[in-house]
C-alpha positions in Angstrom: -0.6 11.4 -18.5 -0.1 12.0 -15.1 -2.5 10.6 -12.2 -4.4 12.6 -9.8 -4.0 10.4 -7.2 -1.1 8.0 -7.4 -1.4 5.9 -4.9 -4.8 5.1 -5.7 -3.5 4.4 -9.3 -0.9 2.0 -7.5 -3.8 0.8 -5.8 -6.0 0.0 -8.2 -3.3 -1.7 -11.0 -2.5 -3.9 -8.0 -5.7 -4.8 -7.2 -6.4 -5.5 -11.2 -3.5 -7.5 -11.4 -4.4 -9.9 -8.4 -8.0 -10.3 -10.0 -6.7 -11.7 -13.2 -4.0 -13.2 -11.7 -0.9 -11.6 -13.1 2.5 -12.7 -11.9 3.5 -8.8 -11.2 2.4 -5.3 -11.9 4.6 -2.6 -13.3 3.8 0.9 -11.4 5.5 4.4 -11.8 7.7 5.3 -9.1 8.2 7.5 -6.2 9.3 7.4 -2.5 6.0 7.6 -1.5 4.9 3.9 -3.7 8.2 2.6 -2.7 7.7 2.8 1.4 4.2 1.3 0.4 5.3 -1.6 -1.7 7.8 -1.9 1.3 5.3 -2.2 3.9 3.6 -4.4 1.8 6.6 -7.1 1.5 6.9 -6.6 5.0 3.6 -7.2 6.1 3.6 -10.5 3.2 0.9 -9.4 1.1 3.4 -9.5 -1.5 6.8 -11.5 -2.3 8.9 -8.9 -3.1 9.6 -5.8 -5.4 12.1 -4.1 -7.2 13.2 -0.7 -9.1 13.5 -1.2 -12.9 14.8 1.7 -14.5 13.7 2.7 -17.4 14.7 5.6 -20.2 11.9 8.3 -19.4 11.7 7.3 -15.5 12.0 4.4 -12.9 9.0 2.3 -12.2 9.0 -0.5 -9.8 7.9 -4.0 -10.5 6.0 -5.8 -7.8 5.5 -9.1 -7.8 2.1 -10.4 -6.5 1.5 -13.4 -3.2 -0.9 -16.0 -4.2 -2.0 -18.9 -1.3 -2.5 -22.0 -1.9 -5.4 -22.3 -3.7 -4.3 -19.9 -6.3 -5.8 -16.8 -4.4 -4.0 -13.6 -4.1 -2.7 -13.0 -0.9 -4.0 -9.4 -1.3 -7.8 -9.5 -1.0 -8.7 -6.1 -0.8 -7.5 -2.5 -1.0 -9.1 0.8 -0.1 -8.3 4.1 0.3 -9.1 6.3 2.4 -7.3 9.7 2.7 -7.8 11.4 -0.9 -6.2 14.4 -2.5 -9.9 16.2 -1.8 -10.6 15.1 1.6 -7.5 14.3 3.7 -8.2 11.7 6.5 -6.1 12.4 9.7 -6.6 10.4 12.9 -4.3 10.9 16.6 -3.2 8.1 18.3 -6.4 7.1 20.0 -8.5 6.5 16.7 -5.9 4.4 14.9 -8.1 1.8 13.2 -7.7 -2.1 13.3 -8.6 -3.9 9.7 -10.2 -6.6 10.0 -9.7 -7.1 13.8 -6.1 -6.8 13.3 -6.0 -9.3 10.3 -5.8 -6.3 7.8 -3.0 -3.5 7.4 -3.7 0.4 7.9 -1.1 2.3 6.2 -0.3 5.7 7.5 2.2 8.6 7.2 3.4 9.7 10.2 6.0 12.3 10.9 8.7 9.6 10.7 7.2 8.3 7.7 5.3 5.3 6.3 4.2 3.0 9.0 1.8 0.5 9.6 -1.5 1.5 12.3 0.2 -0.5 14.8 3.5 0.9 14.5 2.3 4.0 14.9 -0.2 3.5 17.5 3.3 1.8 19.4 5.1 4.8 18.4 2.7 6.8 20.1 2.3 9.2 16.8 -0.8 9.5 14.7 -1.1 10.9 10.8 -2.4 11.1 7.4 -4.7 7.6 7.3 -3.6 6.7 3.5 -5.2 3.1 2.8 -6.4 -0.4 4.2 -5.2 -3.4 3.2 -6.7 -6.9 4.3 
């Protein structure tokens, strides 16, 4: 079954796996999802990710990160731009998530960036999701 919004499906799988304390979660692979996983790793929200080659298609295995008291490092994920309502922001409108404690993931003309990276670069783009 194909998902209408594959990015929202990925975020929901990560959110659900964190709530039930799974070590890892498997999501179908795409270049956009790989870029999101890379940003999550760079920002310290997940431990690691790897591409698993399967027969019908590739998957991404995301290893979740937990803090000392067994709380997930990702306490929230929110999809902002959806297929039915795209949300674009200019450089001056890039939001700060929880006063800088969270990350806004954006799709810019030069690839996927965090909101802070896009602001430094001087470009806006499509606001994909918030992670905190």
